[in-house]
C-alpha positions as CSV (number, residue, x, y, z in Angstrom):
1,M,23.1,-21.2,39.9
2,S,24.6,-21.2,43.8
3,S,22.2,-20.9,46.5
4,K,22.4,-20.1,50.5
5,T,19.9,-20.0,53.0
6,N,20.2,-17.2,55.3
7,I,18.5,-18.5,58.4
8,S,19.9,-19.1,62.0
9,A,18.5,-21.6,64.3
10,S,20.2,-23.5,66.9
11,T,17.8,-26.4,66.2
12,L,18.6,-26.0,62.2
13,E,18.4,-29.5,61.0
14,P,19.9,-30.3,57.3
15,I,18.2,-28.8,54.2
16,K,18.2,-30.8,51.1
17,L,18.7,-29.3,48.2
18,T,18.4,-31.0,45.0
19,H,19.1,-29.1,41.6
20,E,16.2,-30.8,38.9
21,N,16.3,-29.8,34.9
22,G,19.4,-27.5,35.0
23,G,17.8,-24.4,34.6
24,G,18.4,-23.0,38.5
25,F,15.4,-24.8,39.8
26,W,15.7,-25.6,43.2
27,R,14.0,-28.6,45.1
28,V,13.9,-27.9,49.1
29,L,13.1,-30.7,51.1
30,L,12.5,-29.9,55.1
31,F,13.2,-33.4,57.2
32,S,11.5,-31.3,60.2
33,M,9.5,-28.2,61.1
34,W,12.4,-26.2,62.2
35,L,11.7,-22.9,60.9
36,C,10.6,-20.9,63.5
37,C,11.2,-17.6,62.1
38,C,8.3,-18.7,59.7
39,L,6.2,-20.7,61.0
40,A,3.2,-19.8,62.9
41,A,2.1,-22.4,64.9
42,P,4.6,-23.6,67.4
43,L,5.0,-19.9,68.4
44,L,1.1,-18.7,69.5
45,P,-0.1,-19.3,72.8
46,R,-1.6,-22.7,73.1
47,Q,-4.8,-21.3,73.9
48,A,-5.1,-19.6,70.2
49,W,-3.7,-22.5,69.0
50,A,-2.9,-25.7,69.7
51,E,-2.2,-28.5,66.5
52,G,-3.7,-26.3,64.0
53,V,-7.0,-25.5,65.8
54,L,-7.9,-21.6,65.9
55,V,-9.5,-21.1,69.0
56,I,-12.9,-19.1,68.8
57,Y,-14.0,-19.6,72.2
58,A,-12.2,-20.7,75.5
59,D,-12.7,-19.7,79.4
60,S,-11.0,-16.5,78.8
61,G,-14.2,-15.4,76.5
62,L,-13.5,-14.7,72.6
63,V,-10.3,-15.0,71.6
64,N,-8.3,-14.3,68.4
65,G,-10.1,-11.1,67.1
66,W,-13.8,-13.1,67.6
67,Q,-16.7,-10.7,68.1
68,N,-20.5,-10.6,69.3
69,W,-22.7,-10.0,66.3
70,S,-25.6,-11.8,67.7
71,W,-28.9,-10.7,67.0
72,D,-32.4,-11.1,68.7
73,A,-30.6,-13.2,71.2
74,A,-29.6,-13.2,75.0
75,I,-25.9,-14.2,75.3
76,D,-23.9,-14.8,78.7
77,F,-20.1,-16.0,77.8
78,A,-19.9,-16.9,81.3
79,S,-22.6,-18.9,82.3
80,T,-21.4,-21.5,84.7
81,D,-25.3,-23.4,84.3
82,Y,-23.6,-26.3,82.0
83,V,-20.5,-26.1,81.4
84,H,-18.4,-29.0,79.5
85,T,-14.7,-27.8,80.1
86,G,-12.9,-25.1,82.3
87,S,-15.3,-22.8,84.5
88,S,-18.1,-21.8,81.7
89,S,-19.7,-21.3,78.2
90,I,-21.9,-19.5,75.9
91,K,-25.7,-19.6,77.2
92,V,-27.8,-18.9,74.2
93,G,-31.4,-17.7,74.0
94,Y,-33.4,-16.8,71.1
95,V,-35.6,-14.0,72.0
96,T,-38.0,-14.3,68.9
97,A,-38.2,-16.0,66.0
98,W,-35.2,-16.2,63.4
99,A,-32.2,-14.5,66.4
100,G,-29.1,-15.7,65.8
101,F,-26.0,-16.0,67.7
102,R,-23.2,-14.9,65.8
103,L,-19.3,-14.7,65.4
104,N,-17.7,-12.5,63.1
105,N,-13.8,-11.3,62.6
106,N,-12.0,-9.4,60.4
107,P,-12.0,-11.2,56.5
108,F,-9.4,-14.2,57.2
109,C,-8.1,-16.6,55.0
110,S,-9.7,-20.1,56.0
111,T,-7.3,-22.1,53.6
112,A,-5.7,-23.5,56.9
113,Y,-8.8,-25.2,58.8
114,T,-11.4,-27.9,57.3
115,S,-14.0,-27.4,59.9
116,L,-16.0,-25.2,62.6
117,S,-16.0,-27.2,65.7
118,F,-18.0,-26.8,68.8
119,W,-20.2,-28.7,71.9
120,V,-23.6,-28.1,72.5
121,N,-26.1,-29.0,75.5
122,G,-30.0,-28.3,75.3
123,G,-30.7,-27.7,78.8
124,T,-33.9,-27.8,80.0
125,Q,-34.8,-29.2,76.9
126,N,-34.3,-32.1,74.0
127,G,-34.1,-31.3,70.6
128,R,-33.6,-27.9,68.2
129,N,-33.9,-26.5,65.2
130,I,-30.8,-24.0,64.4
131,R,-29.2,-23.5,61.4
132,V,-25.8,-22.6,60.4
133,Q,-24.4,-20.2,57.6
134,G,-20.8,-19.6,57.1
135,L,-20.3,-15.7,55.8
136,I,-17.9,-14.2,53.4
137,N,-17.1,-11.0,53.4
138,N,-20.3,-11.2,56.1
139,A,-22.4,-12.1,53.3
140,Q,-24.3,-15.4,54.3
141,Q,-23.4,-18.2,52.3
142,Q,-25.2,-22.0,52.1
143,I,-27.4,-23.2,55.0
144,V,-27.2,-26.5,56.8
145,S,-28.9,-28.1,59.3
146,L,-27.4,-28.1,63.3
147,D,-28.9,-32.0,63.4
148,N,-27.1,-33.3,60.3
149,Y,-23.4,-32.5,62.1
150,I,-24.3,-33.3,65.8
151,E,-23.3,-36.7,67.5
152,G,-26.6,-38.2,68.1
153,G,-28.5,-36.4,65.4
154,S,-29.5,-33.9,67.7
155,V,-29.3,-31.8,70.5
156,A,-29.9,-33.3,74.0
157,A,-31.3,-31.8,77.2
158,G,-28.5,-31.6,80.1
159,A,-25.8,-33.6,77.6
160,W,-22.9,-32.1,75.9
161,R,-22.6,-33.6,72.2
162,K,-20.0,-32.5,69.9
163,V,-20.5,-30.4,66.6
164,I,-18.1,-31.0,63.4
165,I,-19.3,-28.7,60.2
166,P,-16.7,-28.8,57.6
167,L,-16.3,-25.5,56.0
168,A,-16.9,-27.2,52.3
169,D,-20.7,-27.5,53.7
170,L,-20.6,-24.4,54.7
171,G,-19.4,-22.5,51.7
172,V,-16.1,-21.0,53.3
173,A,-13.7,-23.4,52.4
174,N,-10.3,-21.8,51.0
175,N,-11.4,-18.4,50.8
176,C,-9.5,-15.3,52.4
177,S,-12.7,-13.3,52.7
178,M,-14.1,-15.5,55.8
179,T,-15.7,-13.4,58.3
180,G,-17.8,-15.6,60.4
181,F,-21.1,-17.8,61.1
182,W,-23.7,-18.1,63.1
183,L,-26.2,-20.4,64.5
184,Q,-29.8,-19.3,63.5
185,E,-33.5,-20.3,65.0
186,G,-35.3,-22.1,62.5
187,G,-38.5,-23.0,64.1
188,G,-40.0,-19.8,63.7
189,G,-40.4,-18.6,67.8
190,A,-38.5,-18.0,70.6
191,Q,-36.4,-20.9,72.2
192,T,-34.8,-21.6,75.4
193,P,-32.0,-21.2,76.6
194,F,-29.1,-23.5,75.1
195,Y,-25.1,-23.8,75.7
196,V,-22.0,-23.7,73.3
197,D,-18.2,-24.3,74.7
198,D,-14.8,-24.5,73.0
199,I,-15.2,-23.2,69.6
200,S,-12.6,-23.9,67.5
201,L,-11.8,-24.2,63.4
202,L,-9.8,-27.2,63.2
203,G,-7.1,-28.0,60.4
204,L,-4.2,-30.0,60.0
205,P,-1.4,-30.7,62.6
206,P,1.9,-29.4,60.9
207,P,3.1,-31.9,58.6
208,A,6.2,-33.9,59.5
209,S,7.9,-32.4,56.7
210,V,7.4,-29.5,53.9
211,N,8.3,-29.1,50.4
212,L,9.5,-25.9,49.4
213,S,10.2,-25.0,45.6
214,I,12.8,-22.4,44.0
215,D,12.4,-21.4,40.9
216,A,15.5,-18.9,40.1
217,S,15.0,-18.8,36.4
218,Q,11.4,-17.0,37.4
219,V,12.1,-13.4,37.8
220,V,9.1,-11.8,40.1
221,R,10.5,-8.7,40.4
222,V,13.5,-6.3,41.1
223,V,13.8,-5.4,45.0
224,D,13.3,-1.5,45.2
225,D,15.6,-0.2,48.3
226,R,12.5,1.5,49.7
227,V,10.7,-1.8,51.1
228,F,13.2,-1.7,54.0
229,A,12.4,1.5,55.4
230,V,10.8,3.1,58.6
231,N,8.6,6.5,59.9
232,A,10.5,8.9,62.3
233,A,8.8,11.2,64.5
234,I,8.9,14.8,65.4
235,W,8.0,13.8,69.2
236,D,11.4,11.5,69.2
237,A,13.4,13.3,71.4
238,A,16.1,10.5,70.7
239,L,16.0,11.3,66.9
240,N,19.2,13.0,66.5
241,T,21.5,10.7,68.2
242,P,24.6,9.1,67.1
243,E,23.0,6.2,68.5
244,T,19.9,6.5,66.4
245,I,22.3,6.9,63.3
246,A,24.2,3.6,64.0
247,L,21.4,1.9,65.0
248,L,19.7,2.6,62.0
249,Q,22.9,1.8,59.8
250,T,23.2,-1.9,61.4
251,V,19.3,-2.7,59.8
252,D,20.6,-1.1,56.3
253,N,17.4,1.5,56.5
254,K,16.9,3.0,53.3
255,I,14.2,5.2,53.7
256,L,12.5,7.6,56.5
257,R,9.6,9.5,57.1
258,F,8.6,12.6,58.9
259,P,7.3,14.4,60.5
260,G,5.0,11.6,61.8
261,G,1.9,10.0,60.2
262,S,-1.5,12.3,61.1
263,A,0.8,14.7,62.7
264,A,1.6,16.1,59.5
265,N,-1.6,17.8,58.8
266,S,-1.1,20.3,61.6
267,Y,2.5,20.4,61.0
268,H,4.3,23.8,60.0
269,W,8.1,22.8,59.3
270,Q,9.1,26.6,60.0
271,T,8.6,26.8,63.3
272,N,8.2,23.0,64.2
273,I,5.2,24.2,66.2
274,S,1.3,22.2,65.2
275,D,-1.9,23.7,65.7
276,G,-3.0,24.5,68.9
277,N,0.8,24.3,70.5
278,N,2.7,27.1,71.5
279,W,5.6,25.1,72.3
280,Q,7.9,23.5,69.9
281,W,8.5,19.4,69.1
282,A,11.4,17.0,70.1
283,S,12.7,17.1,67.0
284,N,12.8,19.6,63.6
285,F,13.3,18.8,60.1
286,D,17.0,19.4,60.2
287,A,17.6,17.0,63.0
288,F,15.7,14.3,60.9
289,A,17.7,15.5,57.8
290,N,20.9,14.8,59.8
291,V,20.0,11.4,60.9
292,A,18.5,11.0,57.4
293,R,22.0,11.5,55.7
294,G,24.1,10.6,58.5
295,S,22.4,6.8,58.1
296,G,22.5,6.7,54.6
297,A,18.5,6.8,54.0
298,Q,16.9,8.8,51.4
299,A,13.2,10.0,52.6
300,F,9.0,10.5,52.1
301,I,8.1,14.0,53.5
302,T,4.3,15.0,53.9
303,V,3.6,18.7,53.7
304,N,0.7,19.8,55.4
305,Y,-2.7,19.2,53.7
306,G,-5.1,19.9,56.5
307,S,-4.0,23.2,57.6
308,G,-1.0,24.5,55.5
309,T,-0.9,25.9,51.9
310,P,0.7,25.0,48.7
311,Q,2.9,27.5,49.5
312,E,4.2,26.4,52.6
313,A,4.6,23.5,51.1
314,A,7.1,24.5,48.1
315,E,8.8,26.8,50.1
316,W,9.7,23.1,52.4
317,V,10.8,21.8,49.3
318,R,12.9,24.9,48.6
319,Y,14.6,24.7,51.8
320,S,15.5,20.8,51.8
321,N,16.6,21.1,48.3
322,V,17.9,24.4,47.0
323,T,19.0,25.9,50.4
324,K,20.3,23.0,52.2
325,G,20.5,20.1,49.4
326,F,19.6,17.4,51.1
327,G,17.8,15.9,47.6
328,F,14.9,14.6,49.4
329,K,12.7,12.7,46.4
330,Y,9.8,12.3,47.6
331,W,7.0,14.0,48.8
332,E,3.3,13.3,50.0
333,I,0.6,15.4,50.4
334,G,-1.2,14.7,53.5
335,N,-1.6,11.7,55.8
336,E,-5.1,9.7,55.7
337,N,-6.9,12.6,54.2
338,Y,-10.2,10.5,54.0
339,G,-10.6,10.0,57.4
340,S,-12.3,12.3,59.9
341,W,-9.7,11.3,62.3
342,E,-7.5,14.1,60.5
343,R,-7.2,17.5,60.7
344,D,-9.0,19.2,57.7
345,I,-10.0,22.9,58.0
346,Q,-11.5,23.5,54.5
347,D,-14.9,24.1,53.4
348,R,-15.0,20.1,52.5
349,P,-13.2,18.0,54.7
350,Y,-12.4,15.0,54.1
351,D,-13.3,15.6,50.5
352,P,-11.7,13.6,47.6
353,Y,-12.9,15.8,44.9
354,R,-11.6,19.3,46.7
355,Y,-8.5,17.2,47.6
356,A,-7.7,16.7,43.8
357,Q,-8.1,19.7,43.4
358,R,-6.1,21.2,45.9
359,A,-3.2,18.6,45.1
360,K,-3.0,20.2,41.9
361,D,-1.8,23.7,43.1
362,Y,0.5,21.4,45.7
363,I,2.2,19.8,43.0
364,D,2.5,22.5,40.5
365,Q,4.1,24.2,43.1
366,M,5.9,22.0,44.3
367,K,7.4,20.9,41.2
368,A,8.4,24.8,40.1
369,V,10.5,24.6,42.6
370,D,12.5,21.3,42.1
371,P,11.4,19.2,39.1
372,T,12.6,16.4,40.0
373,I,11.0,15.2,43.3
374,K,8.2,12.5,43.2
375,I,5.0,13.6,44.9
376,G,2.1,11.5,46.0
377,V,-1.5,11.3,46.7
378,V,-3.1,9.0,49.5
379,A,-5.7,6.6,48.3
380,V,-7.5,3.6,49.6
381,E,-8.9,0.4,48.7
382,G,-12.1,-0.2,46.9
383,E,-14.5,1.9,45.4
384,D,-16.9,2.3,47.7
385,A,-14.7,3.1,50.5
386,Y,-14.8,6.5,52.2
387,A,-17.5,7.7,50.0
388,N,-17.9,11.7,52.2
389,Y,-19.8,13.0,49.6
390,T,-22.4,11.9,46.9
391,D,-22.1,15.5,44.8
392,H,-19.4,14.5,42.5
393,P,-19.7,10.3,41.8
394,A,-17.1,9.0,38.9
395,T,-18.2,6.4,36.6
396,N,-15.8,3.4,36.1
397,P,-15.7,3.8,32.1
398,R,-14.8,0.1,32.8
399,T,-17.9,-1.2,34.5
400,G,-20.5,2.0,33.8
401,I,-21.0,1.6,37.4
402,A,-20.6,5.7,39.2
403,H,-18.8,5.9,42.7
404,N,-18.6,8.0,45.5
405,G,-15.5,6.4,47.3
406,W,-12.4,8.4,47.8
407,T,-10.2,7.3,45.1
408,P,-12.4,6.9,42.6
409,V,-13.8,10.5,43.1
410,L,-9.9,11.8,43.4
411,L,-8.3,9.8,40.2
412,A,-10.9,10.5,38.3
413,T,-11.1,14.3,39.5
414,L,-7.1,14.7,38.9
415,K,-7.6,13.4,35.1
416,S,-10.4,15.9,34.6
417,L,-7.4,18.3,35.5
418,N,-4.7,16.7,33.6
419,V,-2.7,15.7,36.6
420,T,-0.6,12.8,37.0
421,P,0.4,12.2,40.3
422,D,3.8,10.2,40.9
423,F,2.8,7.8,43.4
424,L,-0.2,6.5,45.1
425,I,-0.2,6.5,48.7
426,Y,-1.6,3.2,51.1
427,H,-1.4,2.7,54.3
428,R,-2.4,-0.9,55.8
429,Y,-3.2,-1.5,59.5
430,A,-4.3,-5.4,59.8
431,Q,-6.4,-5.5,63.2
432,E,-8.4,-3.3,65.4
433,P,-7.4,-2.8,69.2
434,G,-8.9,-5.4,71.4
435,A,-9.4,-7.9,68.5
436,E,-5.4,-9.1,67.8
437,S,-4.8,-12.5,66.8
438,D,-1.6,-14.3,66.7
439,A,-2.6,-16.8,64.3
440,L,-4.7,-14.3,61.8
441,L,-1.9,-11.5,61.8
442,L,0.4,-14.3,60.8
443,Q,-1.9,-15.0,58.0
444,E,-2.5,-11.4,57.2
445,A,0.4,-10.6,54.6
446,K,-1.3,-12.6,52.1
447,G,-3.4,-9.9,51.3
448,W,-0.8,-8.1,49.8
449,Q,-1.3,-9.2,46.4
450,S,-5.4,-8.2,46.4
451,T,-4.5,-4.8,47.1
452,A,-2.0,-4.3,44.8
453,A,-4.2,-5.5,42.0
454,G,-7.2,-3.2,43.4
455,L,-5.2,0.0,43.3
456,R,-3.6,-0.7,40.0
457,Q,-7.5,-1.4,38.4
458,Q,-8.4,1.8,39.8
459,L,-5.6,3.3,38.2
460,S,-6.0,1.7,35.0
461,D,-10.0,2.6,35.4
462,Y,-10.3,6.1,36.2
463,L,-6.2,7.5,35.2
464,D,-6.6,5.1,31.8
465,N,-3.2,5.2,30.4
466,P,-1.2,7.6,32.8
467,G,-2.1,5.6,35.5
468,A,0.1,2.5,34.2
469,N,3.2,5.3,35.0
470,V,1.2,5.6,39.2
471,E,3.7,3.9,41.8
472,L,1.6,2.1,44.4
473,V,4.1,2.9,47.8
474,A,2.8,1.8,51.4
475,T,4.3,4.9,53.8
476,E,2.7,2.9,56.9
477,N,2.2,-0.5,58.0
478,N,1.9,-2.3,61.2
479,S,-0.6,-4.8,62.8
480,V,-3.3,-2.6,64.8
481,S,-4.7,0.4,63.6
482,H,-4.2,2.1,67.0
483,N,-4.1,1.3,70.9
484,P,-0.4,-1.1,70.5
485,G,-0.9,-3.9,72.7
486,K,1.5,-6.3,73.8
487,Q,1.6,-7.9,70.5
488,T,3.4,-5.2,69.1
489,T,6.6,-5.9,71.4
490,S,6.3,-9.8,70.8
491,L,8.1,-11.8,68.8
492,V,4.7,-12.7,66.3
493,S,5.0,-8.3,65.4
494,G,8.8,-9.4,64.3
495,L,7.3,-12.2,61.9
496,F,4.7,-10.0,61.1
497,L,7.0,-7.4,59.4
498,A,8.8,-10.2,57.9
499,D,6.0,-11.8,56.4
500,S,5.4,-8.4,55.2
501,I,8.3,-7.3,53.4
502,G,8.4,-10.7,51.8
503,N,4.9,-10.8,50.5
504,I,4.7,-6.8,49.3
505,M,8.2,-8.2,47.1
506,Q,5.7,-10.4,45.7
507,T,4.0,-7.3,44.0
508,E,4.2,-4.2,42.4
509,F,4.7,-2.0,45.7
510,K,8.0,-0.3,45.6
511,A,7.3,0.8,49.2
512,M,6.5,-0.5,52.6
513,V,7.8,1.9,55.5
514,W,6.9,0.7,58.7
515,W,4.9,2.1,61.9
516,S,7.7,3.2,63.4
517,L,11.1,4.3,64.7
518,R,9.9,5.2,67.9
519,N,6.6,5.7,69.6
520,G,6.4,5.2,73.0
521,Q,5.5,2.5,75.4
522,E,1.9,1.9,76.1
523,T,0.5,0.0,79.2
524,G,-3.4,0.0,79.0
525,N,-4.0,-1.6,76.1
526,N,-4.6,-5.5,75.2
527,N,-2.1,-7.3,77.0
528,S,-4.2,-10.5,77.2
529,A,-2.9,-13.8,78.1
530,G,-4.0,-14.9,74.9
531,L,-1.6,-13.3,72.8
532,Y,2.0,-14.4,73.1
533,G,4.3,-12.3,74.4
534,W,6.3,-11.1,78.2
535,R,5.8,-7.5,77.9
536,P,3.0,-6.1,79.7
537,Y,3.0,-3.1,77.4
538,G,2.6,-1.9,73.5
539,D,4.9,0.1,71.5
540,Y,4.7,0.7,67.9
541,G,8.7,1.7,67.3
542,I,11.4,-0.9,66.6
543,L,13.3,0.8,69.6
544,S,12.4,2.5,72.6
545,A,12.8,5.6,74.0
546,T,15.7,3.9,75.8
547,N,17.4,2.3,72.2
548,E,15.7,-1.3,74.2
549,L,15.4,-3.6,70.6
550,Y,12.4,-4.7,70.2
551,P,11.4,-8.2,67.6
552,T,10.7,-5.9,64.8
553,Y,14.1,-4.4,64.7
554,Y,15.7,-8.1,64.6
555,A,13.6,-8.7,61.6
556,L,14.7,-5.9,60.1
557,K,18.5,-6.5,60.8
558,L,17.9,-9.8,59.1
559,M,16.1,-8.8,56.3
560,K,19.6,-7.0,55.4
561,G,20.9,-10.4,54.7
562,F,17.8,-11.5,52.4
563,A,17.7,-9.4,49.7
564,R,18.4,-5.5,48.9
565,G,17.4,-2.8,46.3
566,G,18.8,-4.1,42.5
567,D,18.6,-8.2,43.6
568,Q,15.3,-10.4,42.1
569,T,13.0,-11.7,43.8
570,V,12.1,-15.2,42.2
571,T,9.6,-18.1,42.5
572,A,9.5,-20.0,45.6
573,T,6.4,-21.9,46.8
574,S,5.5,-24.0,49.9
575,D,3.0,-26.9,49.9
576,Y,1.7,-26.4,53.6
577,D,-0.6,-22.8,53.7
578,L,1.4,-21.7,57.6
579,L,4.7,-21.7,56.2
580,S,5.9,-18.8,54.1
581,V,8.7,-18.8,51.6
582,F,10.5,-16.5,49.8
583,A,13.5,-16.2,47.5
584,A,15.6,-13.7,46.1
585,K,18.6,-13.6,43.7
586,R,21.3,-11.5,45.0
587,S,23.6,-9.1,42.3
588,N,26.3,-11.6,43.5
589,G,24.3,-14.5,41.8
590,K,23.7,-16.6,45.0
591,L,20.3,-17.2,46.4
592,S,19.3,-16.1,49.3
593,L,16.0,-18.2,50.9
């Protein structure tokens, strides 16, 4: 077995490859932490990350996506009464018995961290009865007493004392569903204010060397070209240009999606007009088709479910694949139809039962025009997610439990109609605006494996045997659900894109379509100094309107040297949780890392 490492860095130090067992097994030893393209820690702003520390509270307030979920407590995040470092601290006053100072985040992996650390000042009072608990998926874990972990054994009036609590003692160590912790009043009554400062999660510093194990004889899966893909949009005035085609060819983009997310649910392709508009969009379907075909890409086309009809969708298939001969293969019935942010003029909007009934009509009429196309339906994770109605519960035949969530009702209804979609459509946005965290974002892509397993389980439970042939595809992915800030145009976003592709290629997902090709710069969103990056604006696109190339563009370009469709991903592991490693056996027999 021959091997190669597709890494270019000016600080590259030697990599030692030693062949073991004669069976294509390679041990890779890094003599220094030069892998800047994959390692999170050195790239993050010092405020957010320093030697393995995840900062929760600093002088700028809560950072890294942490939010205040306290109850029955008066909280001041900018108190100057007592300060440990900087210019402010958090003033906490328990108003009632059992009040809580709670800090929360989206679920994240705690595997990189060892302890919760902070400083406490008793203000005017010695001694406090405070209980500390960690949270997994917002469920409280074991209780510990603050006094057991504070220097000196108790809170002191007017003095700062350090607290270090092992995550294992809080019941949240090595868990990818940690959501936070709280400090709860434990004495049965209100308490005068105390002060907290410099809150963080402590982790081990990056090691001097990391062992990467590559077993080229253990194939994980065959790479699908559809994981190298981006969304196109009707509002992109520069879409149908030679420059765009050339830029897509440079990254070897394999799939384009049209007409553009939520716009699909009000878009009428024949007129290039959306509901409520009397003007045409900047780019129409023919323009999109010219770019797709000119750049050598296949297509996902999202038909109008929200205000459209099966007949309109079938005519689109006819125009595309019969009249024009474009041969576009993948068609989606609507976009995120479970969500109230989408247009849906049906008598029961956002209803999985109605969606399934109408999906049958869409599938029947579209495939009557072109039986070779593949058609997908919209799904979400979790059996209880988006339970918008309760009058058509679906009972899981494996567990016997009834669920009203979008995906169980959808799949159970499709089964009753004897309909099997070709693929399930899933969208993934890692964070919410205002709560972005560079450190946590660069750990988020690990979640693709559990997502794939969960969706496959629902297919097996509710569609039974026919569900085994249904593919999983992700036709939107990015770092934040809306209002993109400067993180989206920083190197962190490029790293996230590369890590997402690497992780998704360890799963059964057949496609991952990045949002998006061009979207537009937004200056008024999260441009916090706690986020890495120098651009004072966000942009979902890999390109600006004037073809500025963002880090996400370069990430896609680099992936061209890692793997393409038909290659094989093989087993690759790292003994350091913050260093991602992926390996692929190329069709020419070489190994790429």
